[in-house]
C-alpha positions in Angstrom: 0.1 -0.1 -0.1 1.2 3.5 -0.8 2.3 5.4 2.3 0.1 8.2 1.6 -3.0 6.0 0.7 -5.8 4.7 3.0 -6.4 1.6 0.9 -4.8 -0.7 -1.5 -8.0 -1.4 -3.6 -11.5 -0.1 -4.2 -13.9 -2.9 -4.7 -17.3 -2.0 -6.4 -19.7 -3.9 -4.3 -23.4 -4.3 -5.4 -24.1 -6.7 -2.7 -24.8 -9.5 -5.4 -23.0 -12.9 -5.7 -20.2 -11.8 -8.0 -19.3 -8.6 -6.4 -19.2 -10.1 -3.0 -17.0 -12.8 -4.2 -14.6 -10.4 -5.7 -14.4 -8.7 -2.3 -13.7 -12.0 -0.6 -10.9 -12.6 -3.0 -9.4 -9.2 -2.6 -9.5 -9.2 1.2 -8.8 -12.8 1.9 -6.9 -14.3 -1.0 -4.8 -11.3 -1.7 -4.7 -9.6 1.6 -5.5 -6.0 0.4 -7.0 -3.3 2.5 -9.9 -2.3 0.7 -12.6 0.1 0.4 -15.9 -0.6 -0.9 -18.3 1.3 -3.3 -22.1 0.8 -3.8 -24.3 2.8 -6.2 -27.7 3.9 -5.4 -28.9 4.4 -9.2 -32.4 4.1 -9.2 -32.6 0.3 -9.7 -35.9 -1.4 -8.8 -33.7 -3.8 -6.7 -32.5 -1.5 -4.2 -32.5 -4.3 -1.9 -29.1 -5.0 -3.1 -27.8 -1.9 -1.1 -28.6 -3.4 2.1 -26.9 -6.4 1.2 -23.8 -4.5 0.1 -23.8 -2.9 3.6 -23.9 -6.5 5.4 -21.3 -7.8 3.2 -18.9 -5.0 3.7 -19.4 -5.2 7.5 -18.8 -9.1 7.4 -15.3 -8.3 5.8 -14.5 -5.6 8.4 -14.5 -2.9 5.7 -14.1 0.3 7.4 -14.8 2.7 4.3 -18.1 1.5 2.6 -19.5 4.4 0.4 -22.8 4.3 -1.4 -22.9 7.0 -4.2 -26.1 8.3 -5.8 -26.3 8.7 -9.6 -29.8 8.9 -11.2 -29.8 6.4 -14.1 -33.5 6.3 -14.0 -33.6 9.8 -15.4 -31.6 8.3 -18.4 -33.8 5.4 -19.0 -33.3 2.4 -21.4 -33.4 -0.4 -18.8 -35.9 -2.5 -17.3 -33.9 -2.2 -14.0 -34.5 1.6 -13.9 -38.2 1.6 -15.2 -41.5 0.1 -15.0 -40.6 -2.1 -18.0 -41.1 -5.8 -17.2 -38.1 -7.6 -16.3 -37.5 -10.7 -18.6 -38.1 -14.2 -16.8 -36.9 -17.6 -17.8 -35.0 -16.4 -20.5 -31.1 -17.2 -21.0 -30.7 -16.1 -24.5 -27.2 -14.6 -24.8 -27.8 -13.9 -28.7 -28.9 -10.2 -27.8 -28.4 -7.6 -25.2 -31.3 -8.0 -22.7 -33.7 -5.4 -21.5 -32.0 -5.6 -18.2 -28.9 -3.9 -19.6 -28.4 -0.5 -18.0 -27.0 2.0 -20.7 -23.2 2.5 -20.0 -23.6 1.4 -16.3 -20.1 0.1 -16.0 -18.6 2.8 -17.7 -20.2 5.5 -15.4 -19.5 3.2 -12.3 -15.8 2.6 -13.0 -15.3 6.4 -14.0 -16.6 7.2 -10.5 -14.6 4.4 -8.9 -11.6 5.6 -10.7 -12.1 9.1 -9.1 -12.7 7.7 -5.7 -9.5 5.2 -6.0 -7.5 8.1 -7.2 -8.4 10.2 -4.1 -7.4 7.2 -1.8 -4.2 6.6 -3.7 -5.4 3.2 -4.4 -3.6 1.3 -7.0 -6.4 -1.2 -7.9 -10.0 -1.4 -8.8 -11.9 -4.7 -8.3 -15.0 -5.5 -10.1 -16.8 -9.1 -10.1 -17.7 -9.2 -13.9 -17.4 -12.4 -15.7 -17.9 -13.5 -19.3 -19.1 -17.1 -18.9 -22.6 -16.8 -17.0 -23.2 -13.2 -18.0 -26.2 -11.9 -19.6 -24.8 -10.4 -22.9 -23.6 -7.1 -21.5 -20.9 -5.3 -23.5 -19.5 -3.6 -20.5 -18.5 -7.0 -19.0 -15.9 -7.9 -21.8 -12.2 -8.2 -21.1 -11.4 -5.8 -24.0 -13.7 -3.2 -22.3 -11.8 -3.3 -19.1 -8.4 -3.3 -20.9 -9.3 -0.2 -22.7 -10.7 1.7 -19.8 -7.4 0.9 -17.8 -5.6 3.0 -20.8 -8.3 5.6 -20.4 -7.6 6.0 -16.4 -3.9 6.4 -17.1 -4.4 9.0 -19.7 -7.2 11.1 -18.0 -6.2 11.1 -14.3 -3.5 13.1 -12.4 -2.4 9.6 -10.9 -1.9 8.3 -14.2 0.0 11.0 -15.5 2.3 11.0 -12.6 3.2 7.4 -12.9 0.5 5.9 -10.3 -1.1 3.1 -12.6 -4.4 2.1 -11.5 -5.0 -1.4 -12.4 -8.6 -3.0 -13.0 -9.0 -6.4 -11.4 -11.2 -9.0 -12.9 -10.7 -12.1 -10.8 -13.8 -13.7 -11.9 -13.9 -12.9 -15.7 -13.5 -16.4 -16.9 -15.1 -18.3 -14.2 -18.6 -20.0 -14.3 -20.9 -19.4 -11.8 -20.5 -22.6 -9.9 -16.8 -21.9 -9.9 -17.4 -18.3 -8.6 -19.5 -19.8 -5.6 -16.8 -22.5 -4.9 -14.3 -19.6 -4.8 -16.3 -17.6 -2.4 -17.2 -20.5 -0.1 -13.4 -21.6 0.1 -12.9 -17.9 1.2 -15.7 -18.0 3.9 -18.3 -16.1 2.3 -21.7 -16.4 3.7 -24.0 -16.0 0.7 -26.9 -15.7 2.8 -25.7 -11.9 3.1 -25.9 -11.5 -0.6 -28.8 -10.7 -2.9 -29.0 -11.1 -6.6 -32.4 -10.9 -7.8 -33.4 -8.2 -10.4 -37.0 -8.1 -9.5 -37.5 -9.0 -5.6 -41.0 -9.3 -4.1 -41.9 -6.6 -1.7 -40.8 -8.6 1.3 -37.5 -9.1 -0.4 -37.6 -12.7 -1.7 -36.0 -13.4 -4.9 -38.3 -14.1 -8.0 -36.4 -16.9 -9.0 -37.0 -16.5 -13.0 -34.8 -13.4 -13.9 -31.3 -14.1 -15.5 -29.6 -13.3 -12.3 -31.7 -15.7 -10.3 -31.4 -18.6 -13.0 -27.5 -18.3 -13.1 -27.3 -18.3 -9.3 -29.6 -21.1 -8.8 -27.9 -23.1 -11.7 -24.4 -22.5 -10.0 -25.7 -23.7 -6.6 -27.1 -26.7 -8.3 -23.9 -27.8 -10.1 -22.1 -27.6 -6.8 -24.8 -29.7 -5.1 -25.1 -27.0 -2.3 -28.3 -25.2 -1.2 -28.6 -21.5 -2.1 -29.4 -19.6 1.2 -31.3 -17.0 -0.6 -35.1 -17.0 0.0 -37.1 -17.4 -3.2 -40.7 -16.7 -3.8 -41.3 -20.3 -4.9 
């Protein structure tokens, strides 16, 4: 860790399965001192913000920040509008309605600013391309390109303090991600993955996020601790 910095890494922590596993990897496998960053962006599944706080606390994170950015005002996604969330649909041939326009581009930009202020040298994001839902901002080439942009567009980058983007889950299947989290002592009961939870917080069991999560636990022969409506 830089002597003037307050953390080694900034972890984007939505409270979902992937981001929580990425935090477990950063803290318990890599031994980094981490700050976590969640976003209140007008998502219909705001319950994930409670999950992010629970997970951060479980890993002893002192600096857990929630930033507000109104992506609902921009529109274009079922996650930030009244548009129906697709159910029982795992077609990767097209970008689904749950895609939020430029979400990772926006979040990583804000996370880079936060990391620069902290003198952190790493951004950790739990993106993966195996089980993902067709989002263009979850591809390795996007992260490689953005890392170059950070270097060109920040004071830290110009002064030689490179900010690396770490994507430890990028090539893992959902079952492999879960297995890694369990190995690192992550309690998945603290997490929440559903895009369209019920009023009492139970997962729908039919959106893409629920389907991939359930499939991952099933492949491991493990019970998913997340409560579902069915």
